[in-house]
C-alpha positions as CSV (number, residue, x, y, z in Angstrom):
1,X,26.1,-17.9,-32.0
2,X,27.7,-20.9,-30.7
3,X,29.1,-23.2,-32.9
4,X,27.5,-26.0,-34.2
5,X,28.2,-29.6,-32.5
6,X,29.3,-31.5,-34.8
7,X,30.3,-35.6,-33.9
8,X,32.9,-36.0,-36.0
9,X,34.4,-32.7,-35.8
10,X,33.8,-33.1,-32.0
11,X,36.4,-36.1,-31.9
12,X,38.4,-34.8,-34.6
13,X,39.0,-32.0,-32.3
14,X,39.6,-33.8,-29.3
15,X,41.4,-37.0,-30.2
16,X,45.1,-34.8,-30.7
17,X,44.3,-33.0,-27.2
18,X,43.6,-36.4,-25.0
19,X,46.5,-38.4,-24.6
20,X,45.7,-39.2,-21.0
21,X,45.3,-43.2,-19.8
22,X,42.7,-42.2,-17.5
23,X,39.8,-41.7,-19.8
24,X,40.4,-45.5,-20.7
25,X,40.4,-46.5,-16.9
26,X,37.2,-48.2,-15.5
27,X,36.3,-48.6,-12.0
28,X,33.8,-51.3,-10.9
29,X,31.7,-51.2,-7.6
30,X,31.7,-54.5,-6.6
31,X,32.3,-54.5,-2.9
32,X,32.0,-50.7,-2.2
33,X,28.6,-51.1,-0.6
34,X,27.0,-49.5,-3.8
35,X,23.8,-50.9,-4.8
36,X,21.5,-50.7,-7.5
37,X,17.7,-52.7,-7.3
38,X,18.0,-55.5,-9.5
39,X,14.6,-55.6,-10.5
40,X,13.1,-53.4,-13.0
41,X,9.8,-52.3,-10.7
42,X,12.0,-51.6,-8.0
43,X,14.2,-49.1,-9.6
44,X,10.9,-47.5,-11.2
45,X,9.2,-47.3,-7.8
46,X,12.6,-45.6,-6.3
47,X,12.7,-43.0,-9.4
48,X,9.0,-42.6,-9.1
49,X,9.4,-41.3,-5.2
50,X,12.0,-39.2,-6.4
51,X,10.6,-37.1,-8.7
52,X,7.6,-36.7,-6.2
53,X,10.0,-35.5,-3.6
54,X,11.9,-32.9,-6.0
55,X,8.5,-31.2,-7.6
56,X,6.9,-31.2,-4.3
57,X,10.1,-29.0,-3.1
58,X,10.2,-27.3,-6.3
59,X,14.3,-27.7,-5.9
60,X,16.4,-25.7,-8.3
61,X,19.0,-26.9,-10.4
62,X,22.4,-26.9,-9.9
63,X,22.5,-29.0,-6.7
64,X,25.9,-29.5,-5.0
65,X,26.7,-33.2,-3.7
66,X,25.7,-32.2,-0.3
67,X,22.3,-31.2,-1.1
68,X,21.9,-33.9,-2.8
69,X,23.1,-36.4,-0.4
70,X,20.8,-34.6,2.0
71,X,17.6,-34.6,-0.3
72,X,18.9,-39.0,-0.7
73,X,18.8,-38.9,2.9
74,X,15.1,-37.4,3.6
75,X,13.9,-39.3,0.7
76,X,15.1,-42.7,2.6
77,X,13.3,-41.3,6.0
78,X,10.4,-40.7,4.1
79,X,10.2,-44.4,2.3
80,X,11.9,-46.8,4.0
81,X,13.8,-48.0,0.6
82,X,16.7,-50.2,1.7
83,X,19.7,-47.9,2.9
84,X,22.4,-48.6,0.5
85,X,20.0,-47.5,-2.5
86,X,21.4,-44.4,-1.2
87,X,24.2,-43.1,-3.9
88,X,21.4,-44.6,-6.6
89,X,19.1,-42.3,-5.5
90,X,21.6,-39.6,-5.1
91,X,22.4,-39.6,-8.8
92,X,18.0,-40.1,-9.4
93,X,17.3,-36.7,-7.4
94,X,20.4,-35.3,-9.5
95,X,18.2,-36.4,-12.6
96,X,14.9,-35.5,-11.7
97,X,16.1,-31.5,-10.7
98,X,17.7,-31.3,-14.4
99,X,15.3,-33.0,-16.1
100,X,13.1,-30.2,-17.3
101,X,15.9,-28.2,-18.7
102,X,17.4,-31.1,-20.0
103,X,14.5,-31.5,-22.1
104,X,14.6,-27.8,-23.5
105,X,18.0,-28.0,-25.0
106,X,18.7,-28.9,-28.4
107,X,19.4,-32.4,-29.5
108,X,22.5,-31.5,-31.1
109,X,23.6,-29.3,-27.7
110,X,24.1,-32.8,-26.0
111,X,26.9,-35.5,-25.6
112,X,26.0,-39.6,-24.9
113,X,28.7,-41.1,-23.0
114,X,28.7,-44.7,-23.3
115,X,30.9,-47.0,-21.1
116,X,33.2,-49.6,-23.4
117,X,32.2,-52.1,-20.5
118,X,28.6,-52.8,-22.1
119,X,30.5,-55.1,-25.1
120,X,32.1,-58.4,-24.4
121,X,36.2,-57.5,-25.0
122,X,36.6,-60.9,-26.3
123,X,34.5,-60.9,-29.9
124,X,34.1,-56.9,-30.0
125,X,35.8,-56.1,-33.0
126,X,35.8,-52.4,-32.6
127,X,39.1,-50.5,-32.7
128,X,40.0,-47.8,-30.1
129,X,41.2,-44.3,-30.7
130,X,42.5,-41.8,-28.3
131,X,38.5,-41.3,-27.1
132,X,37.4,-44.3,-26.6
133,X,35.8,-47.2,-28.8
134,X,34.9,-46.9,-32.6
135,X,31.6,-48.6,-32.6
136,X,31.0,-50.9,-35.7
137,X,27.4,-51.7,-34.6
138,X,27.6,-55.4,-35.4
139,X,24.9,-55.9,-32.7
140,X,26.9,-58.1,-30.6
141,X,26.3,-55.4,-27.1
142,X,23.4,-52.7,-26.6
143,X,25.8,-49.8,-27.8
144,X,25.6,-49.9,-31.2
145,X,22.1,-49.5,-31.2
146,X,22.1,-46.6,-28.9
147,X,24.4,-44.8,-30.3
148,X,22.7,-45.0,-33.8
149,X,19.1,-43.4,-31.9
150,X,21.4,-40.9,-30.4
151,X,23.4,-39.9,-33.8
152,X,20.2,-39.6,-35.5
153,X,18.9,-36.8,-33.2
154,X,21.7,-34.8,-33.8
155,X,24.2,-36.3,-30.5
156,X,27.3,-36.8,-30.3
157,X,28.1,-39.8,-28.8
158,X,31.5,-40.8,-27.1
159,X,31.9,-44.5,-26.1
160,X,34.8,-44.2,-23.4
161,X,35.6,-44.1,-19.5
162,X,36.5,-41.5,-17.4
163,X,36.0,-38.0,-17.1
164,X,38.6,-36.5,-19.0
165,X,36.7,-36.3,-22.2
166,X,33.4,-35.0,-20.5
167,X,35.7,-32.2,-19.0
168,X,37.6,-31.1,-22.3
169,X,34.3,-30.9,-24.0
170,X,32.6,-28.4,-21.1
171,X,36.0,-26.5,-21.3
172,X,35.5,-25.9,-25.1
173,X,32.2,-24.6,-24.7
174,X,30.7,-26.5,-27.6
175,X,28.5,-28.7,-25.3
176,X,25.5,-27.7,-23.0
177,X,24.3,-31.3,-21.3
178,X,25.6,-35.0,-20.7
179,X,24.0,-37.9,-20.8
180,X,26.1,-40.6,-19.3
181,X,25.9,-44.2,-18.5
182,X,28.1,-45.9,-16.2
183,X,28.7,-47.7,-12.8
184,X,27.9,-45.0,-10.1
185,X,31.4,-44.9,-8.5
186,X,32.7,-43.3,-12.1
187,X,29.3,-41.3,-12.0
188,X,30.0,-40.1,-8.6
189,X,34.0,-39.4,-9.8
190,X,32.7,-37.7,-12.8
191,X,30.0,-34.9,-10.9
192,X,32.5,-32.5,-9.7
193,X,33.8,-31.5,-13.6
194,X,30.1,-31.4,-14.3
195,X,29.1,-28.8,-11.0
196,X,31.5,-27.0,-11.6
197,X,30.4,-26.3,-15.0
198,X,26.8,-26.4,-13.7
199,X,26.3,-28.8,-16.6
200,X,22.9,-30.0,-16.8
201,X,23.4,-34.3,-16.8
202,X,21.6,-37.1,-16.5
203,X,23.7,-40.2,-14.9
204,X,22.1,-43.5,-16.2
205,X,23.8,-46.3,-13.9
206,X,24.5,-49.6,-14.9
207,X,22.1,-52.7,-13.5
208,X,25.2,-54.8,-13.9
209,X,28.2,-53.7,-12.5
210,X,31.9,-55.4,-13.7
211,X,34.5,-54.9,-16.2
212,X,33.0,-56.4,-19.3
213,X,29.8,-57.9,-20.4
214,X,27.6,-55.0,-18.1
215,X,24.1,-54.3,-18.5
216,X,22.0,-51.1,-18.6
217,X,18.3,-50.0,-17.6
218,X,17.7,-49.5,-21.9
219,X,14.3,-48.1,-21.2
220,X,15.4,-45.6,-19.1
221,X,18.3,-44.7,-22.2
222,X,15.9,-44.4,-24.8
223,X,13.3,-41.9,-22.3
224,X,16.5,-39.8,-21.8
225,X,17.9,-39.4,-25.0
226,X,14.6,-39.0,-26.7
227,X,13.9,-36.5,-23.8
228,X,12.4,-33.0,-26.0
229,X,9.7,-30.2,-24.6
230,X,8.8,-27.4,-26.6
231,X,10.4,-24.8,-24.0
232,X,12.6,-22.2,-25.0
233,X,16.3,-23.1,-24.5
234,X,17.9,-19.8,-23.5
235,X,21.3,-21.0,-23.3
236,X,23.9,-20.9,-20.7
237,X,25.5,-17.2,-20.3
238,X,28.4,-17.4,-22.9
239,X,31.3,-15.9,-19.8
240,X,34.0,-16.1,-22.1
241,X,31.8,-14.2,-25.4
242,X,31.1,-11.6,-22.3
243,X,35.0,-10.8,-21.4
244,X,35.4,-10.4,-25.0
245,X,32.6,-8.0,-25.6
246,X,33.3,-6.3,-22.4
247,X,37.1,-5.3,-23.2
248,X,35.6,-3.8,-26.4
249,X,34.2,-1.1,-23.9
250,X,37.4,-0.3,-22.9
251,X,39.2,0.6,-26.0
252,X,40.0,4.1,-25.5
253,X,37.6,5.3,-28.2
254,X,34.5,3.3,-26.6
255,X,35.5,4.9,-23.1
256,X,35.8,8.6,-24.5
257,X,32.3,8.3,-26.0
258,X,30.8,7.7,-22.3
259,X,33.4,9.5,-19.9
260,X,33.3,13.5,-19.1
261,X,36.8,14.2,-20.3
262,X,36.5,17.3,-21.5
263,X,39.6,17.4,-23.3
264,X,41.5,17.7,-20.2
265,X,45.4,16.2,-18.3
266,X,43.2,14.8,-15.9
267,X,40.5,13.1,-18.2
268,X,43.8,11.6,-20.0
269,X,45.6,10.1,-17.4
270,X,42.4,8.6,-16.4
271,X,41.5,7.6,-19.6
272,X,45.1,5.9,-20.1
273,X,44.9,4.2,-16.3
274,X,40.9,2.6,-17.3
275,X,42.1,1.4,-20.6
276,X,44.7,-0.5,-19.8
277,X,45.7,-3.6,-17.9
278,X,43.4,-5.4,-16.1
279,X,41.1,-8.5,-15.7
280,X,38.0,-6.6,-16.0
281,X,36.4,-9.1,-13.4
282,X,33.5,-6.3,-12.0
283,X,32.3,-5.1,-15.4
284,X,32.0,-8.5,-16.6
285,X,30.2,-9.6,-12.9
286,X,27.7,-6.9,-14.0
287,X,26.8,-7.9,-17.3
288,X,26.7,-12.0,-16.5
289,X,24.0,-11.2,-13.9
290,X,22.0,-9.3,-16.0
291,X,22.2,-11.2,-19.2
292,X,21.1,-13.9,-16.1
293,X,18.1,-12.5,-14.9
294,X,17.1,-11.3,-18.4
295,X,17.3,-14.4,-20.1
296,X,18.9,-12.7,-22.6
297,X,21.2,-14.8,-24.6
298,X,21.6,-13.0,-28.4
299,X,23.0,-9.5,-29.6
300,X,24.9,-6.8,-27.5
301,X,24.1,-5.5,-24.1
302,X,21.9,-2.3,-23.6
303,X,24.3,1.1,-23.2
304,X,22.6,1.2,-19.9
305,X,24.7,-2.2,-18.6
306,X,27.7,-0.5,-20.7
307,X,27.6,2.6,-18.6
308,X,27.0,0.7,-15.2
309,X,29.9,-1.9,-16.0
310,X,32.3,0.9,-16.9
311,X,31.3,2.8,-13.5
312,X,32.1,-0.7,-11.5
313,X,35.5,-0.4,-13.4
314,X,36.0,3.4,-12.4
315,X,35.0,2.2,-8.8
316,X,37.9,-0.6,-9.4
317,X,40.6,1.5,-10.8
318,X,40.0,4.5,-8.1
319,X,40.2,2.4,-5.1
320,X,43.7,0.8,-6.9
321,X,44.8,4.0,-7.7
322,X,44.3,5.2,-3.1
323,X,46.0,1.7,-2.6
324,X,49.1,1.8,-4.1
325,X,49.7,5.5,-2.7
326,X,48.3,3.9,0.6
327,X,50.6,0.4,0.3
328,X,53.7,2.6,-1.2
329,X,53.7,0.5,-4.1
330,X,55.9,1.4,-7.2
331,X,54.8,-1.0,-10.0
332,X,51.3,-2.4,-10.8
333,X,50.4,-4.8,-13.5
334,X,54.1,-4.7,-14.6
335,X,54.5,-0.9,-15.0
336,X,54.9,1.9,-12.8
337,X,52.0,3.0,-10.9
338,X,50.1,6.5,-11.4
339,X,51.6,8.0,-8.5
340,X,54.8,7.3,-9.5
341,X,54.4,8.2,-13.0
342,X,52.4,11.7,-11.9
343,X,52.8,12.2,-8.5
344,X,50.8,11.8,-5.2
345,X,48.7,14.7,-5.7
346,X,47.5,14.1,-9.5
347,X,47.3,10.4,-8.2
348,X,44.8,11.2,-5.6
349,X,43.0,13.5,-7.9
350,X,42.6,10.7,-10.6
351,X,41.3,7.8,-7.4
352,X,39.1,11.0,-6.5
353,X,37.8,12.0,-10.6
354,X,37.0,8.0,-11.7
355,X,35.0,7.9,-8.2
356,X,32.7,10.5,-9.3
357,X,32.6,9.3,-12.7
358,X,31.7,6.0,-11.6
359,X,29.1,7.8,-9.7
360,X,27.8,9.9,-12.2
361,X,27.4,7.2,-15.1
362,X,25.6,5.1,-12.4
363,X,23.1,8.2,-12.9
364,X,23.3,8.5,-16.2
365,X,22.8,5.1,-17.2
366,X,19.3,5.8,-18.5
367,X,17.7,3.6,-15.5
368,X,14.2,4.2,-14.0
369,X,15.1,7.0,-11.3
370,X,13.8,4.1,-8.6
371,X,16.3,2.0,-9.5
372,X,19.1,4.7,-9.8
373,X,18.3,5.5,-6.4
374,X,19.1,1.2,-5.3
375,X,22.1,1.1,-7.2
376,X,23.4,4.1,-5.4
377,X,22.7,2.7,-2.2
378,X,24.2,-0.1,-3.2
379,X,27.2,1.4,-4.4
380,X,27.8,3.7,-1.8
381,X,27.3,1.2,0.9
382,X,30.1,-0.9,-0.6
383,X,32.4,2.5,-0.7
384,X,31.2,2.7,2.8
385,X,32.8,-0.8,3.8
386,X,35.8,-1.1,1.8
387,X,36.9,2.3,3.1
388,X,36.3,1.1,6.6
389,X,38.2,-2.0,5.5
390,X,41.1,-0.6,4.2
391,X,41.1,1.8,7.3
392,X,41.4,-1.2,9.5
393,X,44.7,-2.1,7.3
394,X,46.0,1.4,7.1
395,X,46.0,1.5,11.3
396,X,47.6,-1.6,11.4
397,X,50.1,-0.9,9.3
398,X,51.0,2.1,11.4
399,X,51.5,0.1,14.3
400,X,52.1,-3.7,12.6
401,X,51.8,-6.6,14.9
402,X,50.5,-10.0,15.4
403,X,46.6,-10.6,14.1
404,X,44.5,-13.7,14.3
405,X,43.6,-15.3,11.2
406,X,39.8,-14.3,12.1
407,X,40.7,-10.5,12.1
408,X,42.4,-11.1,8.7
409,X,39.3,-12.6,7.3
410,X,37.4,-10.0,8.5
411,X,39.6,-7.1,6.6
412,X,39.3,-9.3,3.7
413,X,35.3,-9.3,4.1
414,X,35.7,-5.4,4.2
415,X,37.9,-4.9,2.0
416,X,37.3,-7.2,-1.1
417,X,33.6,-8.6,-0.8
418,X,32.2,-5.2,-1.3
419,X,33.8,-4.6,-4.9
420,X,31.8,-8.2,-6.0
421,X,28.8,-7.5,-4.2
422,X,28.4,-4.1,-5.9
423,X,29.1,-5.6,-9.5
424,X,26.6,-8.6,-8.9
425,X,24.3,-6.5,-7.3
426,X,24.0,-3.7,-9.7
427,X,24.1,-6.6,-12.6
428,X,20.4,-7.5,-10.8
429,X,19.1,-4.2,-10.3
430,X,19.2,-3.6,-14.0
431,X,17.7,-6.8,-14.8
432,X,15.1,-5.9,-12.3
433,X,15.9,-9.4,-10.4
434,X,13.3,-9.3,-7.4
435,X,14.4,-8.4,-4.1
436,X,15.1,-11.8,-2.7
437,X,18.0,-12.5,-4.7
438,X,20.0,-9.3,-3.0
439,X,20.6,-11.1,0.4
440,X,22.0,-14.3,-1.2
441,X,24.1,-11.9,-3.6
442,X,25.8,-10.2,-0.4
443,X,26.3,-13.7,1.1
444,X,27.2,-15.0,-1.8
445,X,30.3,-11.9,-2.7
446,X,31.6,-12.4,1.3
447,X,32.3,-15.8,0.6
448,X,33.8,-15.3,-2.5
449,X,35.7,-12.2,-1.5
450,X,37.6,-13.7,1.1
451,X,38.4,-17.4,-1.0
452,X,39.7,-14.6,-3.9
453,X,42.4,-12.8,-1.6
454,X,43.1,-15.9,0.1
455,X,43.6,-17.1,-3.5
456,X,46.0,-14.5,-3.6
457,X,48.3,-14.8,-0.7
458,X,49.0,-18.4,-1.8
459,X,50.2,-16.9,-5.3
460,X,52.1,-14.2,-3.9
461,X,53.5,-17.4,-1.7
462,X,54.7,-18.5,-5.1
463,X,55.5,-15.5,-7.2
464,X,57.1,-12.5,-5.2
465,X,60.4,-12.8,-3.7
466,X,59.8,-14.0,0.0
467,X,56.1,-14.7,-0.6
468,X,55.3,-12.6,3.0
469,X,55.1,-9.1,2.4
470,X,55.7,-7.8,6.0
471,X,53.5,-4.5,5.8
472,X,50.4,-6.3,4.7
473,X,47.8,-8.3,6.2
474,X,48.2,-12.2,5.3
475,X,46.1,-15.3,6.5
476,X,49.6,-16.8,5.8
477,X,51.5,-14.6,8.6
478,X,48.0,-15.1,10.7
479,X,48.4,-18.9,10.5
480,X,51.8,-18.9,10.8
481,X,51.7,-17.2,14.1
482,X,48.8,-18.7,15.7
483,X,50.0,-21.9,15.2
484,X,53.7,-20.9,16.1
485,X,55.1,-22.2,19.3
486,X,55.6,-19.6,22.1
487,X,59.3,-18.7,22.0
488,X,58.4,-18.5,17.7
489,X,55.9,-16.5,18.3
490,X,57.6,-13.8,21.1
491,X,60.1,-13.7,17.8
492,X,57.5,-12.9,15.2
493,X,55.9,-9.7,17.9
494,X,59.8,-8.7,18.4
495,X,60.5,-8.7,14.7
496,X,57.0,-7.2,13.8
497,X,58.5,-4.4,16.3
498,X,61.9,-4.1,14.9
499,X,62.9,-1.2,12.4
500,X,64.4,-4.2,10.3
501,X,61.2,-6.4,9.9
502,X,61.2,-6.4,6.5
503,X,64.5,-8.6,6.7
504,X,63.7,-10.4,10.0
505,X,60.0,-10.8,9.4
506,X,59.8,-13.1,6.3
507,X,62.3,-15.3,7.6
508,X,60.5,-16.0,10.8
509,X,57.3,-16.8,9.3
510,X,58.8,-19.0,6.5
511,X,60.4,-20.9,9.5
512,X,56.4,-21.4,11.3
513,X,55.2,-21.7,8.1
514,X,57.6,-25.3,7.2
515,X,57.1,-26.7,10.6
516,X,52.7,-25.7,10.5
517,X,52.0,-27.0,7.4
518,X,50.4,-23.2,6.9
519,X,50.1,-23.3,3.6
520,X,47.8,-26.5,3.8
521,X,45.5,-24.9,6.0
522,X,45.2,-21.7,3.7
523,X,44.1,-23.9,1.1
524,X,41.9,-25.9,3.5
525,X,40.4,-22.4,3.9
526,X,40.1,-21.6,0.4
527,X,38.0,-24.2,0.2
528,X,35.7,-24.1,2.9
529,X,35.3,-20.6,2.2
530,X,34.5,-22.1,-2.1
531,X,32.0,-24.4,-0.3
532,X,30.3,-21.8,1.7
533,X,29.8,-19.4,-1.6
534,X,28.3,-22.4,-3.2
535,X,26.6,-23.4,0.0
536,X,24.7,-19.7,-0.5
537,X,23.0,-20.5,-3.8
538,X,20.9,-22.5,-2.2
539,X,17.6,-20.0,-1.9
540,X,18.2,-18.9,-5.5
541,X,15.1,-20.0,-8.0
542,X,16.2,-18.7,-10.8
543,X,18.6,-21.6,-12.6
544,X,20.1,-19.5,-14.9
545,X,21.4,-17.2,-12.3
546,X,22.5,-20.2,-10.1
547,X,24.4,-22.1,-12.7
548,X,26.2,-19.1,-13.7
549,X,27.4,-18.2,-10.1
550,X,28.3,-21.5,-9.8
551,X,30.6,-21.3,-12.8
552,X,32.1,-18.1,-11.5
553,X,33.4,-19.3,-8.4
554,X,36.0,-21.7,-10.2
555,X,36.5,-18.9,-12.8
556,X,37.3,-15.9,-10.5
557,X,38.9,-18.2,-7.5
558,X,41.0,-20.6,-9.4
559,X,42.1,-18.8,-11.9
560,X,42.6,-15.7,-9.5
């Protein structure tokens, strides 16, 4: 069960952690060409048109800012509203998309953010703490009345500016929805934080802006905070809780219960490797998607899901054993690799054993025969693509030379994306998701895998001695070569062919990188593929799954 959201406790738990002055900053929209209709009748007309548009097109949250602005432009074109209402319409579109979801969320899982600027600073008696204003409900401004009404329903109410407070609440996982009152520029700055967590939100723009004595449509505020339906709130998939549950499946005794080890040395070595270090993202992905498509929030996951999740890790750990041999790596997770500890022949066999166990667990998962057949087809296709990608890399390592960024990205697509795709699709198949989900998961996985690998290259730049492994394809190497001058390119080609390439090439690449701002270009590519992954989710009709995958982009790529 999620912890109960207590207003006083929430304020207390955040107060000691927040000392950021940006919490109290406020930006006015004056002079920025951003308009809110001044007359209530006109605001209502705009909102009605937006709601009709959203219902007719059956838009499913969450939507990206690009999608929201595109819909705002379509509404402007269809209605003839003033062009400078575009940002206002964008906000109302986001509200309309989340409206039904918000209605099903319990009041005590929502937070209401009010701006300090509704008050008159000169006469307001309320003190401040690190979270914002401690309203005394003196009646001089509407803040006290709104706060009292919301807190009676169970809301946490914070009278604060900026995005830091909301971000901390989201990270704590103690809130499932946010209603925010502010000027349009502040709402716009808060949107990326909300979007990254796929948090349902309603934004209520100020109708009179400035830094004090501002105004808001109180009818809209009351309507929003009282919004309620009888729909069952399934909650959000709790990724952190699922990670903890999945980790218990990889304790040695838990693994012994499902693996066919047969009291052999091979089984014991495989058990030690499988239960050892690792981020477990593949099994977590399978479990998360299953939870999202079935709508099940509470209780342990079925044995079938556990077997399939362990199978995902078997496939992953098998590929690492083989990768380490092929790349001649001596350490993995800070410890000797399997082939360093036991020799290459035994390590090859361990990898093969884990592959076999993965396929066996899929077949023995207890899913209906038709589902098992579909799962095995997905796994086999991923295995096929992974080996082709690895084969291309190995052939390059035998005869290394300059690689274009396009070629490196294609290697990433073949090598890294299949592992994400198979985990996501296995979870969807186990949860009996519709066939329309699988093309989306495939496209999403390709962009996510590429982004993940670019992040890995950027992390290597800062953690390895050289940051540039000379005998592995790297987007940094490819960008450095592509953007280097002709004489530098020639020197790099010569170094690739040289017996001393491990000494010569990193220095040349670093020189080219410094001159051509390669790290910045790699970062731009990373953001591009993150955005591509997010855009690929547009066709999904399952808001729970769509929100989960949106959150996973940041969790997997940004956390590494």
